[in-house]
C-alpha positions as CSV (number, residue, x, y, z in Angstrom):
1,M,83.8,71.3,66.0
2,D,83.8,72.8,69.5
3,M,80.5,75.0,69.8
4,T,80.9,76.4,73.5
5,D,82.0,79.5,72.6
6,A,79.0,80.6,70.2
7,R,76.8,82.5,71.5
8,W,72.9,82.2,70.0
9,R,70.7,84.4,68.9
10,T,67.3,84.3,67.1
11,A,66.2,85.4,63.4
12,T,65.0,88.9,64.1
13,R,61.9,88.1,62.1
14,S,60.5,85.2,64.5
15,S,57.8,85.7,66.4
16,N,57.3,84.8,70.5
17,N,54.8,82.2,69.9
18,G,57.7,79.5,69.7
19,G,57.4,79.0,65.4
20,D,59.5,78.8,62.5
21,C,62.6,80.2,63.4
22,V,66.7,79.6,63.1
23,E,69.4,80.7,65.7
24,V,72.7,82.1,64.1
25,A,76.4,82.1,66.2
26,D,78.5,84.9,64.6
27,N,80.9,84.9,67.2
28,L,83.2,82.6,66.6
29,P,85.8,83.5,63.9
30,G,86.2,82.7,60.2
31,R,82.3,80.4,60.2
32,V,79.1,81.3,61.4
33,L,76.5,78.9,62.5
34,V,73.0,78.2,62.0
35,R,70.4,75.8,63.3
36,D,67.0,75.3,63.8
37,S,65.4,76.8,67.3
38,K,62.6,73.8,67.7
39,D,65.9,71.5,67.1
40,R,68.6,72.8,68.7
41,D,70.5,69.8,68.7
42,G,69.0,68.7,65.1
43,G,72.4,69.8,63.2
44,T,74.0,73.0,62.6
45,L,74.9,74.3,59.3
46,T,78.3,75.8,59.0
47,F,79.0,79.1,56.4
48,A,82.3,81.5,55.7
49,P,81.3,84.9,56.9
50,T,81.8,85.9,53.7
51,V,79.2,83.5,52.5
52,W,76.6,84.1,54.7
53,A,76.8,88.2,54.6
54,S,76.3,87.7,50.5
55,F,73.3,85.2,52.0
56,V,71.9,88.2,53.9
57,G,72.3,90.9,51.7
58,A,70.2,88.6,49.0
59,V,67.6,87.9,51.1
60,R,67.4,91.7,52.0
61,R,67.3,92.8,48.4
62,A,65.2,90.5,47.6
63,A,62.5,91.3,50.6
64,H,62.4,95.2,49.5
């Protein structure tokens, strides 16, 4: 999978001290990529945008 154009961003709830973080790239057509910020070469999960949106929505609802 070509990820050269992926624009990675760190989760908004991550701290700046290098803690447990994930990075998300949602700028690629038809897929959302997720990886561990501490192990960027350790593997990447790929989700359909609709599946990712459902996941994020469920997490937000559970947090409130």
